[in-house]
C-alpha positions in Angstrom: -83.6 -23.6 27.9 -82.7 -19.7 27.8 -81.0 -19.1 24.5 -77.2 -18.1 24.3 -75.4 -14.5 24.2 -72.4 -14.0 22.0 -70.8 -10.6 21.8 -68.9 -9.4 18.5 -66.9 -6.0 18.7 -65.3 -4.9 15.4 -63.5 -1.7 15.6 -62.1 -1.5 11.8 -65.9 -0.1 10.3 -65.3 2.6 8.1 -66.9 5.8 8.6 -70.7 5.6 6.5 -70.9 1.8 6.8 -71.6 1.8 10.1 -70.7 3.6 13.7 -66.9 3.8 14.4 -67.7 1.2 17.0 -70.4 -1.1 16.0 -71.2 -3.5 19.0 -72.9 -6.7 17.6 -75.4 -8.5 20.2 -76.0 -11.9 18.1 -78.6 -14.7 19.6 -78.3 -17.8 18.5 -81.8 -19.8 19.0 -81.9 -23.8 19.6 -83.6 -23.7 16.5 -80.6 -22.3 14.4 -81.8 -19.2 13.5 -79.6 -15.9 14.1 -81.0 -12.3 15.4 -78.5 -9.7 15.0 -78.9 -7.1 17.6 -77.0 -3.5 17.7 -76.8 -0.5 20.3 -79.0 1.0 17.5 -81.3 -1.6 17.1 -81.9 -4.8 15.1 -79.3 -5.7 12.7 -80.0 -8.3 10.0 -77.2 -8.0 7.2 -74.5 -6.0 7.2 -71.4 -6.4 4.6 -68.0 -4.8 4.9 -66.3 -5.5 1.3 -64.6 -8.6 -0.5 -61.5 -9.8 -0.6 -59.8 -10.2 -3.0 -62.0 -8.0 -5.7 -60.1 -9.6 -8.6 -59.7 -13.3 -8.8 -58.0 -15.1 -11.0 -59.4 -17.4 -13.7 -59.7 -20.9 -12.0 -58.4 -19.7 -8.8 -59.2 -22.1 -5.8 -58.7 -19.0 -3.3 -62.3 -18.6 -2.6 -63.7 -15.0 -2.1 -63.9 -14.1 1.3 -67.2 -11.8 2.0 -66.3 -9.5 5.3 -69.3 -8.2 7.7 -71.8 -9.7 10.1 -74.3 -12.1 8.7 -76.6 -14.2 10.1 -76.9 -18.5 9.6 -79.2 -18.3 6.5 -76.8 -15.5 4.1 -76.5 -16.6 0.9 -74.6 -15.0 -2.4 -76.4 -14.2 -5.6 -73.8 -13.3 -8.3 -75.1 -11.9 -11.9 -73.9 -10.8 -14.8 -75.1 -11.2 -18.3 -75.9 -14.8 -18.8 -75.9 -15.6 -14.7 -78.0 -15.4 -12.0 -77.3 -18.0 -9.9 -77.0 -18.4 -5.8 -73.9 -19.6 -3.7 -74.0 -21.3 -0.6 -71.3 -20.5 1.9 -67.9 -22.8 1.6 -67.2 -21.7 4.8 -69.6 -19.8 7.8 -68.6 -17.3 10.4 -70.4 -14.7 11.8 -67.9 -11.9 10.7 -66.6 -13.4 7.4 -67.9 -16.5 5.1 -66.3 -17.4 1.4 -67.7 -18.5 -1.9 -66.3 -20.6 -4.5 -65.8 -18.4 -7.6 -63.1 -20.9 -9.8 -65.8 -21.5 -12.1 -66.4 -18.2 -13.4 -65.5 -17.3 -16.7 -63.8 -13.9 -17.9 -65.5 -10.8 -16.8 -66.9 -8.5 -14.4 -69.8 -9.5 -11.8 -72.0 -8.1 -9.4 -72.2 -9.6 -6.2 -75.5 -9.7 -4.0 -75.9 -10.8 -0.1 -78.9 -11.7 0.9 -80.7 -12.5 4.6 -84.1 -13.0 4.3 -85.9 -9.9 2.7 -82.3 -7.6 2.9 -79.8 -7.8 0.4 -76.9 -6.1 -0.2 -75.2 -5.1 -3.3 -74.1 -4.7 -5.9 -70.6 -5.5 -5.5 -67.8 -5.7 -8.1 -65.7 -8.7 -8.6 -63.4 -9.1 -11.7 -62.3 -12.8 -12.7 -59.2 -11.8 -14.8 -56.2 -13.8 -16.0 -54.0 -15.0 -13.9 -50.7 -12.5 -13.4 -48.2 -14.8 -13.4 -43.9 -13.5 -13.2 -41.6 -15.5 -14.5 -38.7 -13.3 -14.7 -37.3 -9.8 -13.7 -34.6 -8.0 -15.3 -32.0 -7.2 -13.6 -32.8 -9.4 -10.4 -30.1 -7.7 -8.7 -28.4 -4.0 -8.1 -26.6 -2.1 -6.0 -28.2 -0.3 -3.0 -28.0 3.5 -3.9 -29.9 6.2 -5.3 -29.1 6.1 -9.5 -31.4 6.0 -12.1 -32.9 1.9 -12.3 -35.7 0.6 -14.3 -36.4 -3.0 -14.0 -38.5 -5.3 -16.5 -41.0 -7.9 -15.5 -42.1 -10.2 -17.9 -44.8 -12.7 -17.6 -48.5 -12.7 -18.4 -51.9 -11.6 -17.6 -50.4 -7.7 -17.3 -53.1 -5.2 -17.9 -53.1 -1.1 -17.2 -53.9 -0.7 -13.3 -51.0 -3.4 -12.2 -48.8 -2.5 -9.6 -45.8 -3.7 -8.1 -45.6 -5.0 -4.6 -42.3 -5.2 -3.2 -42.3 -7.3 0.0 -45.7 -6.0 1.8 -46.0 -3.0 -0.3 -47.5 -2.0 -2.9 -45.4 0.7 -5.2 -46.9 2.8 -8.2 -46.5 3.1 -11.0 -45.9 -0.1 -12.9 -45.8 0.8 -16.9 -47.1 -2.2 -18.4 -46.1 -2.3 -22.1 -48.0 -5.3 -23.0 -49.5 -8.2 -21.6 -46.7 -10.0 -21.0 -44.0 -7.3 -20.1 -44.3 -4.3 -17.5 -41.3 -1.6 -16.6 -40.9 -0.7 -13.1 -38.8 2.9 -12.6 -36.6 1.6 -9.4 -34.9 5.2 -9.3 -36.0 5.5 -5.2 -35.6 1.8 -5.2 -33.0 2.2 -2.3 -36.2 3.6 -0.3 -38.5 1.0 -1.2 -36.1 -1.5 -0.9 -34.7 -0.4 2.2 -31.8 -2.5 2.9 -28.8 -4.6 1.8 -30.7 -8.8 1.5 -33.4 -10.3 -1.0 -36.6 -8.6 -1.4 -39.6 -10.6 -2.6 -40.8 -8.7 -5.6 -44.8 -10.0 -7.2 -47.6 -7.9 -9.8 -50.6 -6.8 -7.9 -53.9 -6.5 -9.5 -54.6 -3.5 -8.1 -52.9 -1.0 -6.0 -55.7 -1.1 -2.9 -54.4 -3.6 -1.4 -57.9 -5.8 -2.0 -57.0 -7.6 -5.6 -55.1 -10.7 -6.2 -51.4 -11.0 -6.7 -48.8 -13.2 -8.6 -46.5 -15.4 -7.9 -42.9 -14.2 -5.9 -39.6 -13.5 -7.6 -36.8 -12.9 -5.8 -34.7 -9.2 -6.3 -31.1 -9.0 -4.7 -30.0 -5.5 -3.1 -26.1 -6.0 -2.9 -23.8 -4.3 -1.0 -22.5 -0.5 -2.1 -19.8 1.5 -0.1 -22.0 5.2 1.0 -20.4 8.1 -0.2 -20.0 10.7 2.4 -20.5 14.5 1.3 -20.6 16.6 4.3 -20.9 17.0 8.3 -22.8 19.5 9.5 -21.3 21.4 12.1 -17.6 19.9 11.4 -16.6 21.4 13.8 -17.7 21.9 17.8 -16.7 23.2 21.1 -17.0 21.1 24.2 -20.0 21.3 26.1 -21.2 20.8 29.8 -22.0 16.6 30.5 -25.4 15.5 29.1 -25.9 18.3 26.9 -25.5 16.5 23.2 -25.7 18.3 19.8 -27.3 16.8 16.6 -25.1 16.2 13.8 -26.1 15.3 10.5 -24.4 13.4 7.7 -25.3 14.0 4.3 -24.3 11.5 1.2 -25.5 8.8 -1.1 -26.4 4.9 -0.2 -26.7 4.8 3.5 -28.4 1.8 4.9 -31.3 1.0 7.5 -28.5 -0.6 9.5 -26.1 2.3 8.9 -23.4 3.1 12.0 -21.1 5.9 12.4 -17.2 5.4 13.3 -15.2 8.4 14.5 -11.3 7.4 14.2 -8.5 8.9 14.9 -6.4 11.7 12.5 -4.5 8.4 11.2 -7.9 6.8 9.9 -7.1 3.6 11.4 -8.0 3.2 14.9 -11.7 3.2 15.8 -12.2 5.6 18.9 -16.1 5.9 18.8 -18.7 3.4 16.8 -21.7 5.7 17.2 -25.5 3.6 18.1 -28.8 5.2 17.6 -28.1 6.2 14.0 -31.1 8.1 12.8 -32.2 7.5 9.0 -33.9 9.7 8.0 -33.4 8.5 4.3 -30.5 6.9 1.8 -29.0 10.7 1.5 -29.0 11.4 5.4 -27.9 10.4 8.7 -28.7 12.2 12.1 -26.5 11.3 15.6 -26.5 12.7 18.5 -22.9 13.8 20.4 -21.7 14.6 23.4 -18.0 16.5 23.0 -16.9 16.4 26.2 -13.2 17.0 25.4 -11.1 18.7 22.2 -10.6 16.2 19.4 -9.5 16.0 15.9 -11.3 12.5 14.2 -12.0 11.1 10.5 -15.5 10.0 10.5 -17.0 7.1 7.8 -20.2 5.6 7.6 -20.4 1.7 7.5 -23.6 0.0 6.1 -23.7 -3.7 8.6 -22.2 -4.9 11.3 -21.0 -8.0 9.6 -17.0 -8.3 9.2 -16.6 -6.5 5.5 -19.5 -4.5 5.4 -18.7 -1.6 2.6 -17.8 1.8 4.5 -17.4 5.3 2.9 -15.0 7.6 2.0 -13.9 9.9 5.9 -14.7 13.6 6.1 -13.0 15.4 9.1 -14.4 16.6 12.4 -13.0 18.5 14.8 -14.0 19.3 18.7 -12.1 22.6 20.1 -11.8 23.8 23.7 -14.4 26.0 24.7 -13.1 29.1 26.5 -14.7 28.8 29.8 -13.6 25.2 29.6 -11.1 23.4 32.6 -8.9 21.3 30.5 -5.2 19.9 30.1 -4.5 20.1 26.3 -1.3 18.5 26.6 1.8 17.3 28.6 5.8 18.2 27.7 7.4 16.1 27.5 4.7 13.5 26.7 7.1 10.2 27.6 9.9 9.2 29.7 11.8 6.5 31.1 10.8 4.7 34.4 13.0 5.4 37.4 14.5 8.6 35.7 13.1 12.2 37.5 11.4 14.5 34.4 9.8 17.9 34.9 6.3 18.1 33.3 4.4 21.2 32.2 0.9 20.9 31.7 -0.8 23.0 29.0 -4.6 23.8 29.5 -6.8 26.6 30.8 -8.2 27.8 33.9 -5.5 26.8 36.3 -5.1 28.6 39.6 -2.8 28.2 42.6 -4.9 25.4 44.3 -4.8 23.6 41.5 -3.6 20.0 41.9 -2.2 17.6 39.4 -3.5 14.2 39.6 -1.5 10.9 38.4 -3.0 7.6 38.2 -2.0 4.0 37.2 -3.6 0.9 38.1 -0.7 -0.7 40.1 -0.2 2.8 42.5 -3.9 3.9 41.9 -4.4 7.8 42.1 -1.2 10.5 43.5 -2.0 14.3 43.6 0.7 16.8 43.2 0.3 20.6 44.2 1.7 21.7 41.1 3.9 25.3 40.9 1.3 27.8 39.2 2.9 29.7 35.8 -0.1 31.2 34.4 -4.3 30.2 33.8 -2.7 28.1 31.1 0.2 26.4 32.1 1.3 24.5 35.8 4.7 23.4 36.2 5.8 19.8 38.4 9.5 20.1 38.9 10.7 16.8 39.5 8.3 13.7 39.3 9.8 9.8 38.4 7.7 7.0 37.1 7.9 4.0 39.1 6.5 1.0 37.6 8.2 -2.2 36.3 6.7 -2.0 33.2 6.7 0.1 30.0 3.2 1.4 30.3 1.0 4.9 30.2 0.0 7.2 33.2 -3.2 9.3 33.0 -3.3 12.5 34.3 -6.0 15.2 35.2 -6.0 18.4 36.9 -8.2 18.9 39.5 -9.6 22.4 41.0 -11.4 22.5 44.7 -12.5 26.3 43.6 -14.6 24.9 41.1 -15.4 21.2 42.0 -14.1 20.0 38.5 -11.6 17.9 37.0 -10.1 17.6 33.7 -10.6 14.6 31.3 -7.6 13.1 31.9 -4.5 12.8 28.9 -1.7 9.9 28.2 1.8 10.0 29.4 3.8 7.0 28.4 7.1 5.5 29.8 9.1 2.7 28.6 10.9 0.9 30.9 
């Protein structure tokens, strides 16, 4: 009977260890022996590394050796007192594990052997377990500002690092084996957002060590502070053309968004999505300014009711000199059934400009206005005639430009 063939591909080989794409053909005979071949010739054994490289005394978590291994692979661990062989507790083509729970404190040299081929030594440190008992303070408001946290526990030593969620942060200042401090001044960027984050102590900063238990660190909401908007004034632009607006301040969160309020600072005109958080002090948005308007702008952290908001800053859009628009109507309101003369003030009116009035019950009705000037049209008499108090929407249409203006409201009471 023929031998069986298995293909293994590892794309995570580092330069100097093996080719970047290391295709291994593993030929397993029925007698249990394995022959390894690569495109570059026979391979008896290849070792990528150990994890963890720092193991706690008495740890029941086995040490994993990563690489490519024949079936007869074994481990030799050596220090001044110990020379022994450890058969794998869990064997695989790309990794196997061995039990180090009985190892005493110290530094060990690990050799991986297969037949006459030996890899090593590779360093394994057996250290006191890292235990995290408390974090002081264990809560803070989101935002910038100096903050140093104190970690109390055991097994701390120079070289330990703080792990926030899944990221290693440096430097962790070890005061003693039972206490360490961390300068959390930039914590708004490190933990990112309001909520509970998991903190633990790592035995190194490479992500290849062992970790302590996890304790929570809670970030509570803080109102962001808005200090500037740039630019704070824009002129109207052609539809489809956007402008980048930069907001600076402090305490901006991952889920910050920007709200454009009416000048009274109460009614929400626009809630801008797609906010880019450059940092906890800078946001950018894209804005299409189609018509002149004055706003008060605020930043809000979070979407839930009661989420903290910043102070407001003014933001103004003015009409461009070549923009066709109606700025306002005079008078801006009237009474249903009562005739009224209305003057429309705007820009780029001509003798052919038409006034369009819209209401849901009557649809669009066009009137040929009386041309007064490029900035003024007159509708001598118009009677609103809807049996309710409501708003009519007016715009100007210029056939020669194939354009219409944004609408402006006109309120009628019944």
